[in-house]
C-alpha positions in Angstrom: 0.0 0.0 0.0 1.3 3.4 -1.0 1.0 6.2 1.6 0.5 9.8 0.7 3.7 11.9 1.0 4.7 15.6 0.5 7.8 17.5 -0.3 8.3 20.8 1.5 10.7 23.4 3.0 10.1 24.4 6.6 11.1 27.5 8.5 12.2 27.2 12.1 9.5 29.4 13.7 12.1 30.7 16.1 13.1 27.4 17.6 16.5 26.9 16.1 17.4 29.6 13.6 21.1 29.0 13.0 23.6 26.2 12.8 27.3 26.3 12.1 28.7 24.7 8.9 30.4 22.1 11.1 27.1 21.2 12.7 25.4 20.9 9.4 28.2 18.7 8.0 28.0 16.4 11.0 24.4 15.6 10.1 25.6 14.1 6.8 29.0 12.7 7.8 28.7 8.9 8.1 31.8 8.9 10.4 29.9 10.9 13.0 28.3 7.8 14.5 25.2 7.8 12.2 24.0 11.2 13.2 22.1 11.7 10.0 20.3 8.3 10.5 19.4 9.3 14.0 18.1 12.7 12.9 16.2 11.2 10.0 14.5 8.5 12.0 13.5 10.9 14.9 12.2 13.4 12.3 10.1 10.8 10.5 8.6 9.8 13.9 7.6 13.4 14.6 6.0 13.7 11.1 4.1 10.5 11.7 2.0 12.1 14.4 -1.5 10.8 14.6 -0.8 7.5 12.8 -2.2 4.3 14.4 1.2 2.6 14.5 3.4 1.5 17.4 6.1 -0.4 15.5 9.3 1.4 15.0 10.5 -1.0 12.4 7.3 -0.8 10.4 7.4 3.0 10.3 10.9 3.0 8.9 9.9 0.5 6.3 6.7 2.3 5.4 8.6 5.5 4.3 11.9 4.2 2.9 12.3 7.2 0.5 11.8 9.8 3.2 14.7 12.3 3.3 15.4 15.4 5.3 18.3 17.9 5.0 19.3 21.3 6.4 19.4 24.2 3.9 21.9 26.8 4.9 21.1 30.4 4.1 22.8 33.7 5.0 19.8 34.6 7.2 19.4 31.2 8.9 18.4 27.7 8.1 15.5 25.8 6.7 14.6 22.1 6.7 13.8 20.4 3.4 11.8 17.2 3.5 11.0 14.8 0.7 8.4 12.0 0.8 7.2 13.1 4.2 4.0 11.6 5.7 1.1 13.8 4.4 -0.8 13.8 7.7 1.8 16.3 9.1 0.4 18.9 6.7 -2.8 20.9 6.2 -3.4 22.3 2.8 0.2 21.7 2.0 1.5 23.5 5.0 3.1 21.8 8.0 1.1 21.9 11.2 2.7 24.4 13.5 3.1 22.1 16.5 4.8 19.4 14.3 7.0 22.1 12.9 8.2 23.0 16.4 8.8 19.4 17.3 10.9 18.9 14.2 13.2 21.7 15.1 13.3 20.4 18.8 14.7 17.1 17.4 17.3 19.0 15.5 18.2 21.1 18.5 18.6 18.1 20.9 20.5 15.8 18.6 23.0 18.6 17.7 23.4 19.6 21.4 24.0 16.0 22.7 26.4 15.3 19.8 28.4 18.6 20.3 28.2 19.3 24.0 27.5 16.0 25.9 29.1 13.1 24.0 32.8 12.7 24.6 32.9 15.9 26.7 35.2 15.6 29.7 33.0 18.0 31.6 30.4 15.2 31.8 31.7 12.0 33.4 29.2 9.6 32.1 30.6 6.8 34.2 29.5 8.6 37.4 26.1 9.2 38.9 26.7 13.0 39.3 28.0 13.3 35.7 24.9 11.6 34.2 22.6 13.8 36.3 24.5 16.9 35.3 24.2 15.9 31.6 20.4 15.4 32.0 20.2 18.9 33.5 22.2 20.5 30.7 20.0 18.9 28.0 16.8 20.1 29.7 18.2 23.6 30.3 19.4 23.8 26.7 15.8 22.8 25.6 14.5 25.7 27.7 12.0 23.6 29.5 13.1 24.3 33.1 11.0 27.1 34.6 12.8 28.8 37.5 11.0 31.3 39.8 7.9 29.1 39.5 6.1 27.2 42.3 6.1 23.4 41.9 3.2 22.3 39.7 4.4 19.8 37.1 2.7 16.4 37.2 4.2 13.6 35.3 1.6 11.2 33.8 2.6 7.7 32.9 0.5 5.1 31.2 0.1 3.0 28.1 -0.3 4.0 24.4 -2.7 1.0 24.0 -5.6 1.7 26.3 -9.4 1.4 25.9 -11.6 4.4 25.0 -13.0 4.4 28.5 -9.5 4.6 30.0 -8.5 7.3 27.6 -11.6 9.4 28.5 -10.7 8.9 32.2 -7.1 10.2 31.6 -8.7 13.3 30.1 -11.0 13.8 33.1 -8.0 13.6 35.5 -6.0 16.0 33.3 -9.0 18.4 33.3 -9.3 18.3 37.1 -5.5 18.9 37.5 -5.6 21.7 34.9 -8.5 23.4 36.8 -6.1 23.5 39.8 -3.3 25.1 37.9 -1.2 22.0 37.5 0.9 21.4 34.4 1.4 18.1 32.6 4.4 16.1 31.5 4.1 12.8 29.7 6.1 10.5 27.4 4.4 12.7 24.7 2.8 9.9 22.7 -0.8 8.7 22.2 -3.2 7.1 24.7 -2.5 7.9 28.4 0.2 10.3 27.3 -2.1 12.4 25.2 -5.3 12.3 27.3 -4.1 14.2 30.4 -2.6 16.9 28.2 -5.9 17.2 26.3 -7.9 17.5 29.5 -5.5 20.0 31.1 -5.8 22.3 28.1 -9.5 22.7 28.7 -9.0 23.1 32.5 -6.4 25.8 31.8 -8.6 27.5 29.3 -11.4 27.7 31.8 -9.1 29.3 34.3 -7.6 31.6 31.7 -4.2 30.1 32.1 -2.3 31.0 29.0 1.2 29.7 29.8 0.3 26.1 30.7 3.2 23.6 30.1 2.6 20.4 28.2 6.0 18.8 28.4 6.9 15.7 26.3 10.0 13.7 27.2 11.1 11.0 24.8 14.2 9.2 23.4 15.3 8.0 20.0 14.5 4.3 20.7 10.8 4.9 21.5 9.9 8.0 19.5 9.0 6.0 16.4 6.5 3.9 18.3 5.1 6.8 20.3 5.1 9.8 17.9 4.8 13.1 19.9 1.2 14.3 20.0 0.6 17.9 18.8 -0.6 19.2 22.2 3.0 19.0 23.5 4.4 22.6 23.6 7.8 21.6 25.0 9.5 18.6 23.5 12.9 17.3 24.5 14.7 14.2 23.3 17.0 12.5 25.8 19.8 10.2 24.4 18.4 6.9 26.0 15.6 5.5 28.1 17.6 5.8 31.4 18.2 9.6 30.9 14.6 10.0 29.8 13.4 8.4 33.0 15.7 10.5 35.1 14.4 13.6 33.4 10.9 12.6 34.4 11.7 12.2 38.1 14.1 15.2 38.4 11.6 17.7 36.8 8.3 16.3 38.0 6.8 17.2 41.4 4.4 14.2 41.5 3.5 11.3 39.3 0.1 9.9 38.2 0.2 6.4 36.7 -2.7 5.3 34.4 -3.1 1.7 33.1 -0.5 0.5 30.7 1.7 -2.4 29.7 5.4 -3.3 29.9 6.6 0.3 29.5 4.4 1.5 32.4 5.6 -1.4 34.6 9.2 -0.3 33.7 8.4 3.3 34.8 6.8 2.1 38.1 9.7 -0.1 39.0 12.1 2.7 38.1 10.5 5.2 40.5 9.8 2.7 43.3 13.4 1.5 43.1 14.6 5.1 43.5 12.2 5.9 46.4 13.3 2.7 48.2 16.9 3.9 48.3 17.6 4.7 52.0 18.7 8.2 51.1 15.3 9.0 49.8 13.1 7.5 52.5 12.1 10.9 54.0 11.6 12.7 50.6 8.0 13.4 49.8 7.1 12.3 46.3 3.3 12.0 45.6 2.6 8.9 43.5 -0.9 7.8 42.6 -2.1 4.8 40.5 -5.5 5.5 39.0 -8.0 4.5 36.4 -11.7 4.0 35.8 -13.6 1.1 37.5 -12.6 -1.2 34.6 -9.0 -0.8 35.5 -9.4 -2.0 39.1 -8.2 -5.5 38.3 -5.2 -4.1 36.4 -4.0 -2.2 39.5 -4.6 -5.2 41.7 -2.2 -7.2 39.5 0.4 -4.4 39.7 0.0 -4.2 43.5 0.3 -8.0 43.9 3.5 -8.0 41.8 5.0 -5.2 43.8 4.1 -6.8 47.1 5.6 -10.1 46.0 8.9 -8.7 44.7 9.7 -5.4 46.4 7.6 -5.8 49.6 5.3 -3.6 51.8 7.7 -0.7 51.9 7.3 -0.2 48.2 3.5 -0.4 48.6 3.6 2.4 51.1 5.0 4.8 48.5 1.9 5.0 46.4 -1.9 5.2 46.6 -4.4 3.5 44.4 -7.5 5.6 43.5 -10.2 4.1 41.3 -12.7 6.1 39.3 -12.3 9.5 41.1 -10.6 12.2 39.0 -11.3 14.9 41.6 -9.7 13.0 44.4 -6.7 12.3 42.2 -6.2 16.0 41.5 -6.8 17.1 45.1 -4.4 14.5 46.5 -1.8 15.4 44.0 -2.1 19.1 44.8 -1.8 18.4 48.5 1.3 16.2 47.8 2.9 18.9 45.8 2.5 21.3 48.6 4.5 18.9 50.8 7.2 18.8 48.0 7.4 22.6 48.0 7.8 22.8 51.8 10.5 20.1 51.7 12.4 21.7 48.9 12.2 25.1 50.4 13.5 23.9 53.8 16.3 21.9 52.1 17.2 24.7 49.7 16.7 22.5 46.7 15.5 23.8 43.3 11.8 23.7 42.5 12.6 23.0 38.8 15.1 20.1 39.2 15.2 17.6 42.1 19.0 17.6 42.8 18.6 15.9 46.2 17.0 12.8 44.8 19.5 9.9 45.1 19.6 7.7 42.0 21.7 4.6 42.2 24.0 4.1 39.1 22.1 0.8 38.3 19.2 3.0 37.2 21.4 5.4 35.2 23.8 3.3 33.2 22.3 2.4 29.8 21.1 -1.1 29.5 21.4 -2.8 26.1 18.6 -5.4 25.8 20.6 -8.1 24.0 19.7 -11.7 24.4 22.8 -12.3 26.6 22.0 -9.3 28.9 18.3 -10.2 29.2 19.1 -13.8 30.3 21.8 -12.6 32.7 19.6 -10.2 34.8 19.9 -10.7 38.6 16.2 -11.4 39.3 16.5 -12.8 42.8 15.7 -11.5 46.3 19.2 -12.0 47.8 19.8 -8.2 47.3 18.5 -4.9 48.5 15.0 -4.1 47.3 16.0 -1.0 45.3 18.6 -3.1 43.4 16.1 -5.8 42.6 13.8 -3.0 41.3 16.6 -1.9 39.0 17.0 -5.4 37.5 13.3 -5.8 37.1 13.1 -2.5 35.4 15.7 -3.7 32.9 13.7 -6.8 32.2 10.6 -4.8 31.3 12.7 -2.4 29.3 13.9 -5.3 27.2 10.4 -6.4 26.6 9.4 -2.9 25.5 12.4 -3.0 23.0 11.3 -6.4 21.6 7.7 -5.2 21.3 8.0 -1.8 19.6 11.6 -0.6 19.0 13.3 -1.1 15.7 16.5 -2.6 17.0 14.7 -4.8 19.5 12.2 -6.2 16.9 15.1 -7.0 14.5 17.0 -8.8 17.3 13.9 -11.0 18.1 13.5 -11.8 14.4 17.1 -12.8 14.1 17.7 -14.7 17.4 14.2 -15.6 18.7 12.7 -14.8 22.1 14.4 -13.1 25.0 14.8 -15.7 27.8 14.3 -14.3 31.3 15.6 -16.3 34.3 15.2 -15.7 38.0 13.9 -16.9 41.3 10.9 -19.2 40.9 8.5 -17.0 42.8 9.6 -13.8 41.0 9.2 -15.5 37.6 5.8 -16.8 38.5 4.6 -13.3 39.4 6.2 -11.7 36.3 4.7 -14.4 34.0 1.2 -13.7 35.5 1.6 -9.9 35.2 2.7 -10.1 31.6 0.0 -12.6 30.7 -2.6 -10.2 32.1 -1.2 -7.4 29.9 -1.6 -9.7 26.9 -5.2 -10.7 27.8 -6.1 -7.0 28.3 -4.5 -6.0 24.9 -2.0 -3.7 26.6 1.1 -4.9 24.6 0.0 -3.6 21.1 -2.5 -1.2 19.8 -6.2 -2.5 19.7 -6.8 -4.8 16.8 -3.2 -5.8 16.4 -2.2 -9.4 17.2 0.5 -9.6 19.8 3.3 -12.2 19.5 5.4 -12.4 22.7 9.1 -11.4 22.3 10.1 -13.1 25.6 10.0 -16.5 27.3 9.9 -16.7 31.1 12.1 -19.6 32.3 10.6 -21.0 35.5 
C-alpha cells in the first residue's frame, strides 16, 4: 500500500534559527556515528504524528524514501523534507506544532552530539556526571521554569488503552488543569495524550495561557510513540535511562494510568529510587488511577510489587479508582509537601537535585539476548537493586515489542529468555500474561506475539 507523501521546505519558527557549517556537515557525515540516521528517524517519527502505528521497524519500512536535510542560508536555516507523511500537513503547510517538534529534534540531537558526548566535563561513568548531563540537556531545551512554584505532574500510562480509560485520563487531566497544574508525559498517544488534552480545557477555563505540556522522549521509542501535537515543550534525551531520570528530576508528583510493559518499567524505576535509604524521607506523591474497569489491572500491579519489592514499596503509592477529583486534590496536597520540603532543604523547585539515583538506574542497558538472560532477578539483594534489574527486564520487553533494533533482534535470534527466582518468575509471568489478555502490549486490533520467554 502506497502512503500519501509531501515535499516541503520548513522555516524554524524561532526554535533553532542558525547552525554552524560544522554542525550541518556532522548531520551528513557517516563517520559521526550515524548522526544523520538518528536525525532522519526521529524526524520521521515526529512527522508520523496521529498515525495508528506502534512499531518502529514498520514505520521506517513504510517510508523508505523519506529524506530530510538542512538548507543553509545567509539569514538562517530551513529544513527540506522529501516524501514526508502527508498527515503532518494541512493544505500543503506543515502543522505548526509538528514544525516546532521537528526543530526540537534537530536542537537536541545537535546539542547532545556537540556538548554531551565525549565531553570531559560530563563523566558519564559517574552518577553525578549523568545527572549533570540530563540537567544541561533540559536547560538547553529551555523547558526548566525557575521562579515558578512546583506544579508539574508527570503522567505515565500505556499507548494502547481502551476508549473508557482514555476518557478517564482526560478527566483527570482536566481536574488537574483546573487546579493550575501542568502536565508532563512521554508525549505519545493514549495515556500520554489524554491528560494533556484534559488539562488544556482546564487551563482555558481558568484563563491560564502559559500552561506547560512537556513531552520527554528518546530515539528508541519515539517512532513507536510519535509526539502528540498538544506538546508545547518537547525534549529528546539520548536513551531511556536519561529519559526516566528527566521525568523524576523535573516532575513534582506522578500519576500512573493503566499501561503495559513500559508502564511497569516506569513504576519499577520510580519505586526503586524511592526505596533507596537516602530517599526514605523525601515526599514524592505517587498515585495509581484508572476507571472502574482498571481495578483488576492495578490489583495485579499491586500484587506484583508486594511479592517482589515488599510492603515498603507499597507504602510509597496510593491507588485511587474512578475518582478524578480525588486524584487531583491528593496530587495538589502532595505537591504542597514537596514545595515545603524543597524550600527547607534549599533544593531547586525545577530540578530535584537531592533525589538519590543509584547508578544501576542510570547506566544504559542494552537489551541483548545475553544481557536479558543474565539479569539478577533474585531476592538476595536490596529491594532497590532488585527493582533496577526488574526495570531492565521490562525495558527489554518494550524493546522487543516496539523498538526497531529490538524487533530485529527478536526476528534474528528468537525470544528473549528471562531467568530468576521461581516466585519472581511466577509473578512476572502472571503480570505479563494479564497485559496480553487485556490487549496492553500492542494497539487495539493488532495481534501480539510475545518477544520473551519466562524460564521457570
